[in-house]
C-alpha positions as CSV (number, residue, x, y, z in Angstrom):
1,M,32.2,56.4,-47.9
2,C,28.9,55.0,-46.7
3,V,29.0,53.1,-43.3
4,L,26.3,50.6,-42.6
5,R,25.4,50.1,-38.9
6,V,23.0,47.3,-38.0
7,V,21.3,47.3,-34.6
8,P,19.4,44.1,-33.9
9,P,15.9,44.4,-32.4
10,P,15.4,43.8,-28.7
11,L,15.1,40.1,-28.0
12,S,11.5,40.5,-26.8
13,M,10.4,41.7,-30.2
14,V,11.8,38.6,-31.8
15,E,10.4,36.3,-29.2
16,A,6.9,37.8,-29.5
17,A,6.9,37.3,-33.2
18,V,7.4,33.5,-33.2
19,C,4.7,30.9,-32.7
20,G,4.7,27.2,-33.2
21,K,3.5,27.5,-36.8
22,C,6.3,29.9,-37.7
23,I,8.9,27.2,-37.2
24,T,7.4,24.4,-39.3
25,G,8.1,24.1,-43.0
26,F,10.4,22.1,-45.3
27,L,13.8,22.3,-46.8
28,H,14.2,23.1,-50.5
29,E,16.3,20.6,-52.4
30,G,19.7,21.4,-54.1
31,G,22.7,23.3,-53.1
32,P,23.5,27.1,-53.2
33,N,25.5,28.4,-56.1
34,G,26.5,31.8,-54.7
35,T,29.5,32.9,-52.7
36,V,30.1,34.4,-49.2
37,T,32.0,37.7,-48.8
38,S,32.1,40.6,-46.4
39,I,30.3,43.8,-47.2
40,A,30.3,46.7,-44.8
41,G,31.7,44.3,-42.2
42,L,28.8,41.9,-42.5
43,P,29.1,38.3,-43.9
44,T,27.0,38.3,-47.0
45,Y,25.8,35.6,-49.4
46,V,26.0,36.9,-53.0
47,A,24.0,35.2,-55.8
48,K,24.7,36.2,-59.4
49,P,22.7,35.2,-62.4
50,V,24.2,32.3,-64.4
51,T,22.2,32.2,-67.6
52,T,20.1,35.3,-67.4
53,R,21.7,38.5,-68.9
54,G,22.6,40.9,-66.2
55,K,20.4,44.0,-65.5
56,P,21.2,47.1,-63.6
57,G,20.4,47.2,-60.0
58,V,20.7,44.8,-57.0
59,I,18.3,43.2,-54.6
60,V,19.0,42.9,-50.9
61,I,17.1,40.2,-49.0
62,V,16.5,40.6,-45.3
63,S,16.3,37.0,-44.0
64,D,13.5,35.6,-41.8
65,V,14.0,34.2,-38.3
66,F,16.0,31.3,-39.7
67,G,18.8,33.5,-40.7
68,W,21.1,34.2,-43.7
69,E,22.8,30.7,-43.5
70,F,19.5,28.8,-43.9
71,I,19.6,26.8,-47.1
72,N,16.1,27.9,-48.2
73,N,17.1,31.6,-48.0
74,R,20.2,31.0,-50.1
75,L,18.4,28.9,-52.7
76,L,15.7,31.7,-53.0
77,A,18.5,34.2,-53.5
78,D,19.9,32.0,-56.3
79,A,16.5,31.7,-57.9
80,Y,15.8,35.5,-57.7
81,A,19.2,36.2,-59.3
82,E,18.5,33.9,-62.2
83,K,14.9,35.1,-62.8
84,S,15.7,38.8,-62.4
85,G,19.1,38.9,-64.0
86,R,20.4,41.0,-61.0
87,T,22.9,40.4,-58.2
88,I,21.2,39.4,-55.0
89,Y,22.8,40.1,-51.5
90,L,21.7,38.2,-48.4
91,P,23.6,39.8,-45.5
92,D,23.8,38.6,-41.9
93,F,22.0,41.5,-40.3
94,M,21.9,39.7,-36.9
95,N,25.7,39.8,-36.5
96,G,26.1,36.1,-36.2
97,L,23.5,35.7,-33.4
98,P,21.3,32.7,-33.7
99,P,17.6,33.3,-33.4
100,S,16.1,32.9,-30.0
101,I,12.9,30.9,-30.5
102,I,10.2,30.6,-27.9
103,V,7.4,28.3,-29.0
104,R,4.0,29.2,-27.5
């Protein structure tokens, strides 16, 4: 049995990587089509292709600073699933901790 352990980076690494331009953007339109389940103890958004024939393999997305629950990340997972025909996993690698953002 494979056990996945995730160790979040030190807070200073996260803070140093964020500037004012990093936190601007826009929200994609629509709603996510996937499901949320637990994999290796991590809450995970799972997107599966709806119309595209399934292909072997999976894709794991490591979310950006906005986290795994951000609507844009879930909509991207849905789009990748449909275009690739593969199951997409978007786990909460930050163990439920919200991002700490310091704008410079």
